[in-house]
C-alpha positions as CSV (number, residue, x, y, z in Angstrom):
1,M,0.2,0.0,-0.3
2,L,2.8,2.8,1.0
3,K,4.6,1.8,-2.1
4,R,1.4,2.1,-4.1
5,V,1.1,5.8,-2.7
6,G,4.8,6.7,-2.9
7,E,4.3,5.7,-6.9
8,V,1.5,7.9,-6.9
9,I,3.0,11.1,-5.5
10,K,6.0,10.1,-7.3
11,V,4.0,10.1,-10.5
12,Y,1.5,13.6,-10.0
13,R,5.0,15.4,-8.8
14,A,6.7,15.2,-11.9
15,A,3.7,16.0,-13.3
16,Y,1.7,19.4,-12.0
17,R,3.4,21.8,-10.3
18,N,0.5,22.4,-7.6
19,W,0.6,18.2,-7.3
20,P,-0.3,18.2,-3.7
21,W,-3.5,20.6,-4.2
22,V,-4.5,18.0,-6.9
23,L,-4.1,15.2,-4.7
24,A,-6.2,16.7,-2.1
25,Q,-9.0,17.6,-4.1
26,L,-9.1,14.5,-6.3
27,V,-10.2,12.4,-2.5
28,L,-12.2,15.4,-1.5
29,R,-14.1,16.0,-4.9
30,G,-13.0,13.4,-7.2
31,R,-11.9,16.4,-9.2
32,A,-9.0,18.8,-9.4
33,R,-7.5,22.1,-11.2
34,A,-4.6,20.8,-12.4
35,V,-0.9,23.1,-13.2
36,M,1.3,21.2,-15.5
37,R,4.9,22.0,-15.4
38,S,4.6,23.4,-19.1
39,G,2.0,25.7,-17.4
40,R,-0.6,24.5,-19.5
41,V,-3.8,24.3,-17.1
42,V,-6.4,21.1,-16.9
43,E,-9.2,20.4,-15.1
44,G,-11.2,17.2,-14.7
45,D,-12.2,14.2,-12.9
46,S,-9.4,11.5,-11.5
47,H,-9.8,9.7,-14.6
48,L,-8.3,12.5,-16.5
49,I,-6.1,14.2,-14.3
50,G,-3.9,10.2,-13.3
51,T,-4.5,9.8,-17.5
52,I,-2.4,12.9,-18.1
53,A,0.3,12.3,-15.3
54,R,0.9,9.1,-16.6
55,L,1.7,10.3,-19.7
56,C,4.1,12.6,-18.5
57,S,6.2,10.1,-16.9
58,L,6.9,8.8,-20.3
59,D,9.5,11.0,-20.6
60,L,9.0,11.0,-24.4
61,G,8.4,14.6,-24.4
62,D,5.5,16.8,-24.3
63,R,4.2,16.4,-28.2
64,V,2.8,13.1,-26.4
65,V,0.7,14.7,-24.0
66,E,-0.4,17.3,-26.4
67,E,-1.5,15.0,-28.9
68,F,-3.6,13.2,-26.2
69,L,-5.2,16.7,-24.9
70,N,-6.0,17.8,-28.4
71,Y,-7.2,14.3,-29.0
72,W,-9.2,14.3,-25.9
73,Q,-10.4,17.9,-26.7
74,S,-11.8,17.2,-30.6
75,R,-13.4,13.2,-29.6
76,L,-14.5,13.6,-26.3
77,E,-15.5,17.0,-25.5
78,G,-18.3,17.7,-23.5
79,S,-18.2,13.8,-21.9
80,R,-18.3,13.6,-18.1
81,G,-15.5,10.9,-16.6
82,S,-18.5,8.7,-15.4
83,D,-19.3,8.1,-19.7
84,P,-18.4,4.7,-19.9
85,R,-16.7,5.5,-23.5
86,A,-14.6,8.6,-21.8
87,V,-13.2,6.3,-19.3
88,R,-12.4,3.6,-21.9
89,E,-10.6,5.9,-24.0
90,L,-8.8,7.4,-21.0
91,L,-7.7,3.9,-19.5
92,S,-6.3,2.5,-22.9
93,F,-3.7,5.6,-22.8
94,R,-2.5,4.1,-19.6
95,K,-1.7,1.3,-21.1
96,L,1.5,3.4,-22.4
97,Y,2.7,4.2,-18.6
98,E,2.2,0.1,-18.0
99,L,4.3,-0.6,-21.1
100,K,7.1,1.7,-19.9
101,H,7.3,1.5,-16.5
102,K,5.5,-1.9,-15.1
103,L,6.2,-4.8,-17.6
104,R,9.8,-6.4,-18.0
105,C,9.2,-8.8,-20.7
106,C,8.8,-5.3,-23.1
107,R,9.4,-1.6,-23.3
108,L,7.8,1.3,-24.5
109,V,10.2,3.0,-26.7
110,D,8.2,5.3,-28.8
111,V,4.9,6.7,-29.9
112,S,4.0,8.1,-32.8
113,D,2.9,11.9,-33.4
114,D,-0.8,11.2,-34.8
115,L,-0.8,8.5,-31.7
116,S,-2.0,5.8,-34.6
117,H,1.1,3.0,-33.4
118,I,3.5,2.8,-30.4
119,V,6.9,1.1,-30.7
120,V,7.7,-1.2,-28.4
121,D,10.9,-3.4,-27.1
122,V,10.7,-7.3,-26.9
123,G,14.3,-9.0,-25.8
124,G,16.3,-6.3,-27.9
125,R,13.6,-6.3,-31.4
126,R,11.9,-3.4,-32.0
127,V,8.2,-3.9,-33.2
128,V,6.0,-1.4,-34.0
129,M,2.4,-2.1,-33.1
130,Y,-0.9,-0.4,-34.6
131,G,-4.2,-0.7,-32.7
132,W,-2.5,-0.7,-29.5
133,R,-5.0,0.6,-27.1
134,G,-7.4,-2.9,-27.3
135,I,-4.2,-4.5,-26.4
136,P,-3.9,-6.1,-22.4
137,P,-0.2,-5.9,-22.0
138,G,-1.0,-6.7,-18.0
139,E,-1.2,-10.5,-19.6
140,Y,2.2,-10.1,-21.9
141,E,4.1,-11.0,-19.0
142,D,1.9,-14.1,-17.8
143,Y,2.3,-15.3,-21.9
144,L,6.3,-14.5,-22.1
145,N,7.3,-15.6,-18.8
146,I,4.9,-19.0,-18.6
147,L,5.0,-20.3,-21.8
148,D,8.0,-21.4,-23.6
149,V,7.8,-20.2,-27.3
150,K,11.2,-19.9,-28.7
151,G,12.0,-22.6,-31.2
152,K,8.1,-23.6,-31.0
153,S,5.2,-24.1,-33.4
154,V,2.8,-22.0,-31.6
155,L,-1.2,-21.4,-32.1
156,D,-2.7,-17.9,-31.0
157,I,-6.6,-18.5,-30.6
158,G,-8.0,-14.8,-30.3
159,A,-5.2,-13.1,-31.8
160,F,-7.2,-9.4,-31.6
161,V,-4.5,-6.8,-33.7
162,G,-1.5,-9.6,-33.5
163,D,0.4,-8.1,-30.4
164,T,0.5,-11.7,-28.8
165,A,2.0,-13.4,-32.0
166,I,4.3,-10.9,-32.9
167,L,5.2,-11.0,-29.0
168,F,5.8,-14.9,-29.5
169,A,7.9,-14.4,-33.0
170,A,10.1,-11.4,-31.1
171,M,10.6,-14.6,-28.6
172,G,11.9,-16.9,-30.6
173,A,8.8,-18.9,-32.0
174,R,9.7,-21.2,-34.9
175,R,6.4,-20.1,-36.5
176,V,2.9,-18.8,-35.0
177,V,-0.4,-19.4,-36.4
178,A,-2.9,-16.8,-35.3
179,V,-6.6,-16.8,-35.0
180,E,-8.8,-13.6,-35.3
181,P,-12.6,-13.6,-35.9
182,S,-13.1,-9.8,-35.8
183,P,-12.8,-8.3,-39.6
184,W,-11.2,-5.2,-37.6
185,A,-9.0,-6.3,-35.9
186,Y,-7.8,-8.6,-38.5
187,S,-7.6,-6.4,-40.8
188,V,-4.7,-4.5,-38.3
189,A,-3.2,-7.7,-37.5
190,R,-2.0,-8.1,-41.0
191,E,-1.0,-4.7,-41.1
192,N,1.0,-5.9,-38.2
193,V,2.7,-8.1,-39.0
194,E,3.6,-6.8,-42.1
195,V,5.3,-3.6,-41.3
196,N,7.2,-5.9,-39.0
197,R,7.9,-8.0,-41.5
198,L,6.9,-11.5,-39.7
199,G,4.7,-12.9,-42.3
200,D,7.4,-15.8,-43.1
201,V,7.1,-16.8,-39.5
202,I,3.1,-15.4,-38.8
203,T,0.0,-17.1,-40.8
204,L,-3.3,-15.1,-39.6
205,L,-6.5,-16.3,-40.6
206,N,-10.0,-14.7,-40.5
207,C,-12.2,-17.4,-38.5
208,A,-13.7,-17.8,-35.0
209,V,-13.2,-21.1,-33.4
210,A,-16.7,-22.8,-32.8
211,R,-17.7,-26.5,-32.4
212,E,-18.4,-27.1,-36.0
213,D,-17.2,-25.5,-39.6
214,G,-18.1,-24.0,-41.9
215,R,-20.8,-21.9,-40.5
216,A,-20.8,-18.4,-41.4
217,L,-20.7,-15.4,-38.4
218,M,-22.0,-12.1,-39.5
219,L,-19.8,-9.5,-37.7
220,P,-19.0,-5.9,-38.1
221,A,-16.3,-5.0,-40.5
222,T,-15.8,-1.5,-38.2
223,E,-14.3,-1.6,-34.6
224,T,-17.0,-2.0,-31.9
225,G,-17.9,-3.1,-28.7
226,L,-17.6,-6.6,-30.3
227,T,-14.6,-6.5,-31.1
228,F,-13.1,-9.6,-28.5
229,K,-15.7,-12.0,-29.0
230,A,-17.5,-13.8,-31.5
231,E,-20.9,-12.8,-31.3
232,E,-23.2,-12.2,-34.4
233,V,-25.1,-8.7,-34.6
234,P,-28.3,-7.9,-36.4
235,D,-26.1,-5.3,-38.7
236,G,-23.4,-7.6,-38.9
237,D,-22.1,-6.7,-42.7
238,V,-19.1,-9.6,-43.0
239,P,-19.5,-13.2,-43.1
240,V,-16.3,-15.1,-40.6
241,P,-16.6,-18.4,-41.5
242,T,-15.8,-20.8,-38.0
243,C,-13.3,-23.7,-37.3
244,T,-12.6,-26.2,-35.1
245,L,-9.4,-26.4,-33.5
246,D,-8.8,-29.9,-34.0
247,T,-9.6,-28.3,-38.4
248,L,-6.5,-25.9,-37.0
249,I,-4.2,-28.7,-35.6
250,E,-5.4,-30.8,-38.8
251,K,-4.4,-28.4,-41.4
252,Y,-1.6,-26.0,-39.8
253,G,0.1,-28.5,-36.9
254,P,1.4,-29.8,-35.3
255,F,1.8,-27.5,-32.6
256,D,3.9,-27.2,-29.3
257,V,2.4,-24.8,-27.1
258,M,-1.6,-22.6,-27.6
259,K,-2.3,-20.0,-26.6
260,M,-6.1,-19.1,-26.1
261,D,-8.3,-15.9,-25.3
262,C,-11.3,-15.7,-27.2
263,E,-14.0,-14.8,-24.7
264,G,-15.8,-17.9,-24.4
265,C,-15.0,-20.3,-27.4
266,E,-12.9,-22.3,-25.1
267,Y,-16.5,-23.9,-24.1
268,E,-17.4,-24.2,-27.9
269,S,-14.2,-25.9,-28.8
270,I,-12.3,-27.8,-26.0
271,P,-14.6,-29.9,-24.5
272,Y,-15.3,-31.2,-28.1
273,S,-11.6,-31.6,-29.5
274,R,-10.0,-35.0,-29.5
275,R,-6.9,-33.9,-31.0
276,I,-6.1,-31.3,-27.9
277,G,-3.9,-34.6,-26.3
278,E,-1.7,-33.7,-29.1
279,L,-0.3,-30.3,-28.0
280,R,2.3,-30.0,-25.2
281,E,1.8,-26.9,-23.3
282,V,-1.8,-24.6,-23.2
283,L,-2.8,-21.2,-21.2
284,I,-6.6,-20.5,-21.8
285,E,-8.4,-18.3,-20.1
286,Y,-11.2,-19.1,-19.2
287,H,-14.9,-16.7,-19.0
288,D,-17.5,-18.9,-17.3
289,G,-15.9,-21.5,-15.0
290,Y,-13.0,-24.0,-15.1
291,E,-14.1,-27.3,-14.7
292,P,-15.4,-28.2,-18.2
293,I,-11.7,-27.0,-19.8
294,A,-10.1,-28.6,-16.8
295,R,-11.6,-31.9,-16.5
296,K,-11.1,-32.1,-20.8
297,L,-7.2,-31.6,-20.4
298,L,-6.9,-34.0,-17.2
299,D,-8.4,-36.7,-19.3
300,A,-5.9,-35.8,-22.4
301,G,-3.1,-36.3,-20.3
302,F,-2.2,-33.0,-19.3
303,R,-0.8,-32.1,-16.0
304,V,-3.5,-28.8,-15.1
305,L,-3.0,-25.4,-13.0
306,R,-5.1,-23.0,-12.1
307,Y,-5.1,-19.4,-11.9
308,S,-6.8,-15.7,-11.6
309,R,-5.5,-12.6,-12.2
310,F,-5.7,-10.2,-9.5
311,G,-4.8,-7.3,-10.7
312,S,-1.4,-7.6,-13.2
313,F,1.2,-9.5,-13.5
314,S,0.4,-12.4,-11.8
315,C,3.1,-14.7,-12.5
316,K,6.7,-15.3,-12.8
317,R,7.3,-19.3,-13.6
318,P,4.4,-22.0,-14.2
319,E,5.4,-23.7,-10.6
320,E,3.9,-20.0,-9.2
321,L,0.5,-20.8,-10.5
322,S,-0.3,-23.5,-7.9
323,L,0.0,-20.9,-5.3
324,R,-2.3,-18.4,-7.0
325,P,-6.1,-17.6,-5.2
326,V,-8.7,-19.6,-8.0
327,D,-11.7,-17.5,-9.3
328,P,-14.0,-19.7,-10.2
329,R,-15.4,-17.7,-12.9
330,L,-12.9,-16.1,-14.6
331,G,-8.6,-16.8,-14.7
332,C,-6.7,-19.2,-16.5
333,I,-5.7,-22.2,-16.8
334,Y,-2.1,-23.8,-17.7
335,A,-1.6,-27.1,-18.4
336,A,1.7,-29.3,-19.7
337,R,2.3,-32.7,-20.7
Protein backbone atom coordinates (compact mmCIF):
# COMPACT_ATOMS: atom_id res chain seq x y z
CA MET A 1 0.00 0.00 0.00
CA LEU A 2 2.74 2.47 0.98
CA LYS A 3 4.66 1.59 -2.17
CA ARG A 4 1.59 2.33 -4.26
CA VAL A 5 1.04 5.69 -2.54
CA GLY A 6 4.69 6.60 -3.06
CA GLU A 7 4.43 5.77 -6.75
CA VAL A 8 1.33 7.97 -7.16
CA ILE A 9 3.01 10.90 -5.38
CA LYS A 10 6.10 10.55 -7.57
CA VAL A 11 4.05 10.55 -10.77
CA TYR A 12 1.85 13.52 -9.78
CA ARG A 13 4.77 15.57 -8.46
CA ALA A 14 6.60 15.18 -11.78
CA ALA A 15 3.50 16.18 -13.77
CA TYR A 16 1.94 19.07 -11.83
CA ARG A 17 3.23 22.21 -10.14
CA ASN A 18 0.41 22.12 -7.58
CA TRP A 19 0.48 18.36 -7.05
CA PRO A 20 -0.39 18.40 -3.29
CA TRP A 21 -3.52 20.44 -4.02
CA VAL A 22 -4.40 18.18 -6.94
CA LEU A 23 -4.19 15.01 -4.85
CA ALA A 24 -6.17 16.58 -2.01
CA GLN A 25 -8.94 17.73 -4.33
CA LEU A 26 -9.17 14.37 -6.03
CA VAL A 27 -9.56 12.67 -2.66
CA LEU A 28 -12.13 15.18 -1.38
CA ARG A 29 -14.08 16.08 -4.52
CA GLY A 30 -13.12 13.55 -7.17
CA ARG A 31 -12.10 16.46 -9.44
CA ALA A 32 -9.20 18.90 -9.56
CA ARG A 33 -7.75 21.88 -11.39
CA ALA A 34 -4.14 20.98 -12.15
CA VAL A 35 -1.28 23.14 -13.40
CA MET A 36 1.09 21.12 -15.53
CA ARG A 37 4.84 21.70 -15.42
CA SER A 38 4.53 23.29 -18.86
CA GLY A 39 2.08 25.84 -17.39
CA ARG A 40 -0.98 24.42 -19.11
CA VAL A 41 -4.05 24.17 -16.89
CA VAL A 42 -6.29 21.14 -17.07
CA GLU A 43 -9.42 20.38 -15.12
CA GLY A 44 -11.17 17.05 -14.77
CA ASP A 45 -11.88 13.99 -12.70
CA SER A 46 -9.41 11.44 -11.39
CA HIS A 47 -9.45 9.46 -14.65
CA LEU A 48 -8.35 12.40 -16.76
CA ILE A 49 -5.90 13.94 -14.26
CA GLY A 50 -4.35 10.55 -13.54
CA THR A 51 -3.96 9.67 -17.21
CA ILE A 52 -2.21 12.96 -17.99
CA ALA A 53 0.17 12.45 -15.05
CA ARG A 54 1.11 8.99 -16.31
CA LEU A 55 1.64 10.22 -19.85
CA CYS A 56 3.99 12.91 -18.51
CA SER A 57 6.09 10.15 -16.93
CA LEU A 58 6.82 8.47 -20.27
CA ASP A 59 9.81 10.78 -20.92
CA LEU A 60 8.85 11.03 -24.59
CA GLY A 61 8.56 14.80 -24.62
CA ASP A 62 5.59 17.12 -24.40
CA ARG A 63 4.30 16.14 -27.84
CA VAL A 64 2.58 12.96 -26.63
CA VAL A 65 0.77 14.79 -23.83
CA GLU A 66 -0.20 17.67 -26.11
CA GLU A 67 -1.44 15.31 -28.81
CA PHE A 68 -3.47 13.41 -26.21
CA LEU A 69 -5.06 16.63 -24.93
CA ASN A 70 -5.91 17.71 -28.48
CA TYR A 71 -7.36 14.27 -29.17
CA TRP A 72 -9.33 14.33 -25.94
CA GLN A 73 -10.85 17.73 -26.70
CA SER A 74 -11.68 16.91 -30.30
CA ARG A 75 -13.12 13.44 -29.69
CA LEU A 76 -14.68 13.67 -26.27
CA GLU A 77 -15.35 17.32 -25.59
CA GLY A 78 -18.34 17.55 -23.30
CA SER A 79 -18.05 13.94 -22.11
CA ARG A 80 -18.05 13.51 -18.37
CA GLY A 81 -15.64 11.22 -16.58
CA SER A 82 -18.49 8.88 -15.72
CA ASP A 83 -19.24 8.38 -19.42
CA PRO A 84 -18.18 4.73 -20.10
CA ARG A 85 -16.79 5.69 -23.51
CA ALA A 86 -14.68 8.44 -21.98
CA VAL A 87 -13.38 6.14 -19.25
CA ARG A 88 -12.43 3.46 -21.81
CA GLU A 89 -10.51 6.01 -23.85
CA LEU A 90 -8.62 7.23 -20.79
CA LEU A 91 -7.77 3.74 -19.59
CA SER A 92 -6.45 2.84 -23.04
CA PHE A 93 -3.85 5.61 -22.77
CA ARG A 94 -2.78 4.37 -19.35
CA LYS A 95 -1.52 1.24 -21.06
CA LEU A 96 1.40 3.31 -22.29
CA TYR A 97 2.44 3.81 -18.67
CA GLU A 98 2.29 0.07 -18.03
CA LEU A 99 4.38 -0.65 -21.12
CA LYS A 100 6.96 1.94 -20.11
CA HIS A 101 7.32 1.28 -16.39
CA LYS A 102 5.65 -1.97 -15.34
CA LEU A 103 6.62 -4.76 -17.70
CA ARG A 104 9.84 -6.73 -17.73
CA CYS A 105 9.19 -8.70 -20.91
CA CYS A 106 8.75 -5.68 -23.18
CA ARG A 107 9.20 -1.92 -22.94
CA LEU A 108 7.66 1.11 -24.63
CA VAL A 109 10.20 2.92 -26.78
CA ASP A 110 8.18 5.51 -28.70
CA VAL A 111 4.72 6.76 -29.63
CA SER A 112 3.94 8.13 -33.09
CA ASP A 113 3.10 11.82 -33.39
CA ASP A 114 -0.47 11.03 -34.43
CA LEU A 115 -0.88 8.36 -31.68
CA SER A 116 -1.69 5.75 -34.34
CA HIS A 117 1.03 3.31 -33.33
CA ILE A 118 3.64 2.58 -30.70
CA VAL A 119 7.12 1.06 -30.79
CA VAL A 120 7.95 -1.63 -28.22
CA ASP A 121 11.23 -3.37 -27.45
CA VAL A 122 10.82 -7.13 -27.01
CA GLY A 123 13.98 -9.02 -26.13
CA GLY A 124 16.12 -6.49 -27.97
CA ARG A 125 13.91 -6.39 -31.07
CA ARG A 126 11.81 -3.33 -31.80
CA VAL A 127 8.30 -3.95 -33.06
CA VAL A 128 5.63 -1.54 -34.29
CA MET A 129 2.07 -1.95 -32.98
CA TYR A 130 -1.04 -0.44 -34.55
CA GLY A 131 -4.37 -0.83 -32.74
CA TRP A 132 -2.51 -0.61 -29.43
CA ARG A 133 -5.39 0.86 -27.40
CA GLY A 134 -7.13 -2.48 -27.15
CA ILE A 135 -4.10 -4.54 -26.19
CA PRO A 136 -3.83 -6.12 -22.70
CA PRO A 137 -0.22 -5.43 -21.61
CA GLY A 138 -0.84 -6.82 -18.14
CA GLU A 139 -1.24 -10.28 -19.68
CA TYR A 140 2.05 -10.20 -21.60
CA GLU A 141 4.06 -11.10 -18.52
CA ASP A 142 1.96 -14.23 -18.10
CA TYR A 143 2.23 -15.26 -21.74
CA LEU A 144 5.95 -14.69 -22.10
CA ASN A 145 7.09 -15.83 -18.65
CA ILE A 146 4.95 -18.94 -18.46
CA LEU A 147 4.93 -20.24 -22.03
CA ASP A 148 8.15 -21.55 -23.55
CA VAL A 149 7.83 -20.50 -27.21
CA LYS A 150 11.45 -20.34 -28.36
CA GLY A 151 11.89 -22.59 -31.35
CA LYS A 152 8.29 -23.81 -30.98
CA SER A 153 5.20 -23.87 -33.19
CA VAL A 154 2.47 -21.77 -31.55
CA LEU A 155 -1.30 -21.62 -32.05
CA ASP A 156 -2.65 -18.22 -30.93
CA ILE A 157 -6.46 -18.26 -30.66
CA GLY A 158 -7.86 -14.80 -29.98
CA ALA A 159 -5.02 -12.94 -31.69
CA PHE A 160 -6.76 -9.53 -31.73
CA VAL A 161 -4.42 -7.11 -33.60
CA GLY A 162 -1.62 -9.67 -33.74
CA ASP A 163 0.12 -8.31 -30.67
CA THR A 164 0.69 -11.61 -28.89
CA ALA A 165 1.62 -13.38 -32.14
CA ILE A 166 4.25 -10.71 -32.76
CA LEU A 167 5.52 -11.02 -29.18
CA PHE A 168 5.83 -14.79 -29.58
CA ALA A 169 7.73 -14.32 -32.85
CA ALA A 170 10.03 -11.74 -31.26
CA MET A 171 10.73 -14.18 -28.42
CA GLY A 172 11.90 -16.83 -30.85
CA ALA A 173 8.83 -18.84 -31.86
CA ARG A 174 9.58 -20.85 -35.00
CA ARG A 175 6.13 -20.16 -36.42
CA VAL A 176 2.80 -18.80 -35.18
CA VAL A 177 -0.69 -19.43 -36.52
CA ALA A 178 -2.90 -16.59 -35.23
CA VAL A 179 -6.70 -16.83 -35.32
CA GLU A 180 -8.94 -13.76 -34.97
CA PRO A 181 -12.69 -13.51 -35.81
CA SER A 182 -13.11 -9.71 -35.83
CA PRO A 183 -12.68 -8.38 -39.40
CA TRP A 184 -11.41 -5.05 -38.05
CA ALA A 185 -8.86 -6.59 -35.66
CA TYR A 186 -7.76 -9.04 -38.36
CA SER A 187 -7.08 -6.20 -40.81
CA VAL A 188 -4.98 -4.37 -38.20
CA ALA A 189 -3.15 -7.61 -37.41
CA ARG A 190 -2.25 -7.95 -41.09
CA GLU A 191 -0.84 -4.43 -41.06
CA ASN A 192 1.19 -5.17 -37.93
CA VAL A 193 2.62 -8.39 -39.34
CA GLU A 194 3.51 -6.66 -42.61
CA VAL A 195 5.16 -3.60 -41.06
CA ASN A 196 7.24 -5.83 -38.79
CA ARG A 197 8.19 -8.12 -41.69
CA LEU A 198 7.01 -11.26 -39.93
CA GLY A 199 4.97 -12.77 -42.74
CA ASP A 200 7.35 -15.71 -42.97
CA VAL A 201 6.76 -16.56 -39.30
CA ILE A 202 3.12 -15.58 -38.63
CA THR A 203 0.10 -16.96 -40.49
CA LEU A 204 -3.13 -15.02 -39.86
CA LEU A 205 -6.59 -16.58 -40.14
CA ASN A 206 -9.88 -14.65 -40.05
CA CYS A 207 -12.20 -17.25 -38.55
CA ALA A 208 -14.10 -17.96 -35.34
CA VAL A 209 -13.21 -21.07 -33.35
CA ALA A 210 -16.41 -23.00 -32.62
CA ARG A 211 -17.90 -26.48 -32.21
CA GLU A 212 -18.37 -27.01 -35.95
CA ASP A 213 -16.74 -25.96 -39.22
CA GLY A 214 -18.12 -23.76 -41.94
CA ARG A 215 -20.94 -21.83 -40.32
CA ALA A 216 -20.75 -18.15 -41.28
CA LEU A 217 -21.10 -15.50 -38.58
CA MET A 218 -22.07 -12.00 -39.70
CA LEU A 219 -19.69 -9.66 -37.87
CA PRO A 220 -19.18 -5.89 -38.13
CA ALA A 221 -16.37 -4.65 -40.36
CA THR A 222 -15.51 -1.72 -38.09
CA GLU A 223 -14.17 -1.52 -34.56
CA THR A 224 -16.95 -2.10 -32.03
CA GLY A 225 -17.47 -3.32 -28.50
CA LEU A 226 -17.69 -6.82 -29.98
CA THR A 227 -14.10 -6.72 -31.20
CA PHE A 228 -13.06 -9.22 -28.55
CA LYS A 229 -15.87 -11.69 -29.00
CA ALA A 230 -17.24 -13.57 -32.00
CA GLU A 231 -20.90 -12.75 -31.54
CA GLU A 232 -23.17 -12.37 -34.54
CA VAL A 233 -24.92 -8.99 -34.62
CA PRO A 234 -28.01 -7.85 -36.55
CA ASP A 235 -26.07 -5.24 -38.53
CA GLY A 236 -23.05 -7.45 -39.18
CA ASP A 237 -21.84 -7.04 -42.75
CA VAL A 238 -18.87 -9.43 -43.08
CA PRO A 239 -19.33 -13.23 -43.16
CA VAL A 240 -16.70 -14.94 -41.00
CA PRO A 241 -16.44 -18.74 -41.15
CA THR A 242 -16.22 -20.95 -38.09
CA CYS A 243 -13.60 -23.63 -37.60
CA THR A 244 -12.95 -26.25 -34.96
CA LEU A 245 -9.81 -26.62 -32.90
CA ASP A 246 -9.25 -30.03 -34.47
CA THR A 247 -9.41 -28.55 -37.97
CA LEU A 248 -6.78 -25.96 -37.06
CA ILE A 249 -4.49 -28.66 -35.68
CA GLU A 250 -5.06 -30.89 -38.71
CA LYS A 251 -4.53 -28.19 -41.36
CA TYR A 252 -1.86 -26.05 -39.75
CA GLY A 253 -0.27 -28.23 -37.07
CA PRO A 254 1.48 -29.83 -35.42
CA PHE A 255 1.69 -27.29 -32.59
CA ASP A 256 3.76 -27.34 -29.44
CA VAL A 257 2.08 -24.44 -27.61
CA MET A 258 -1.40 -22.92 -27.61
CA LYS A 259 -2.55 -19.64 -26.12
CA MET A 260 -6.33 -19.15 -26.08
CA ASP A 261 -8.14 -15.97 -25.06
CA CYS A 262 -11.35 -15.88 -27.07
CA GLU A 263 -14.00 -14.61 -24.65
CA GLY A 264 -15.95 -17.85 -24.38
CA CYS A 265 -15.05 -19.95 -27.41
CA GLU A 266 -13.06 -22.24 -25.10
CA TYR A 267 -16.35 -23.91 -24.07
CA GLU A 268 -17.35 -24.47 -27.71
CA SER A 269 -14.00 -25.94 -28.74
CA ILE A 270 -11.89 -27.63 -26.07
CA PRO A 271 -14.49 -30.06 -24.60
CA TYR A 272 -15.26 -31.32 -28.12
CA SER A 273 -11.68 -31.65 -29.35
CA ARG A 274 -10.24 -35.09 -30.07
CA ARG A 275 -6.77 -33.77 -30.86
CA ILE A 276 -5.99 -31.42 -28.00
CA GLY A 277 -3.71 -34.10 -26.55
CA GLU A 278 -1.34 -33.44 -29.46
CA LEU A 279 -0.38 -30.11 -27.86
CA ARG A 280 2.40 -29.98 -25.28
CA GLU A 281 1.65 -26.76 -23.41
CA VAL A 282 -1.45 -24.52 -23.22
CA LEU A 283 -2.51 -21.30 -21.52
CA ILE A 284 -6.27 -20.71 -21.63
CA GLU A 285 -8.29 -17.84 -20.21
CA TYR A 286 -11.67 -19.04 -18.96
CA HIS A 287 -14.69 -16.74 -18.65
CA ASP A 288 -17.47 -18.83 -17.12
CA GLY A 289 -15.90 -21.49 -14.94
CA TYR A 290 -12.83 -23.69 -15.30
CA GLU A 291 -14.22 -27.18 -14.60
CA PRO A 292 -15.17 -28.35 -18.13
CA ILE A 293 -11.87 -27.08 -19.52
CA ALA A 294 -9.74 -28.56 -16.75
CA ARG A 295 -11.58 -31.89 -16.92
CA LYS A 296 -10.91 -32.22 -20.67
CA LEU A 297 -7.24 -31.36 -20.25
CA LEU A 298 -6.82 -33.86 -17.42
CA ASP A 299 -8.49 -36.57 -19.52
CA ALA A 300 -6.03 -35.74 -22.33
CA GLY A 301 -3.08 -36.35 -20.04
CA PHE A 302 -2.16 -32.79 -19.07
CA ARG A 303 -0.95 -31.62 -15.68
CA VAL A 304 -3.32 -28.74 -14.95
CA LEU A 305 -2.73 -25.64 -12.83
CA ARG A 306 -5.37 -22.94 -12.35
CA TYR A 307 -4.89 -19.37 -11.35
CA SER A 308 -6.74 -16.05 -11.35
CA ARG A 309 -5.59 -12.58 -12.19
CA PHE A 310 -5.95 -10.24 -9.24
CA GLY A 311 -4.43 -7.14 -10.80
CA SER A 312 -1.76 -7.56 -13.44
CA PHE A 313 1.59 -9.30 -13.80
CA SER A 314 0.48 -12.20 -11.65
CA CYS A 315 3.05 -14.91 -12.28
CA LYS A 316 6.73 -15.28 -13.03
CA ARG A 317 7.06 -19.08 -13.33
CA PRO A 318 4.62 -21.92 -13.94
CA GLU A 319 5.41 -23.30 -10.49
CA GLU A 320 3.82 -20.21 -8.92
CA LEU A 321 0.45 -20.81 -10.53
CA SER A 322 -0.64 -23.39 -7.98
CA LEU A 323 -0.02 -20.86 -5.21
CA ARG A 324 -2.46 -18.33 -6.64
CA PRO A 325 -6.04 -17.95 -5.37
CA VAL A 326 -8.61 -19.37 -7.76
CA ASP A 327 -11.61 -17.45 -9.06
CA PRO A 328 -14.07 -20.17 -10.13
CA ARG A 329 -15.59 -17.93 -12.82
CA LEU A 330 -12.75 -15.98 -14.44
CA GLY A 331 -9.06 -16.75 -14.64
CA CYS A 332 -6.52 -18.84 -16.51
CA ILE A 333 -5.56 -22.47 -16.83
CA TYR A 334 -2.00 -23.49 -17.53
CA ALA A 335 -1.48 -27.11 -18.55
CA ALA A 336 1.52 -29.07 -19.79
CA ARG A 337 2.30 -32.64 -20.77
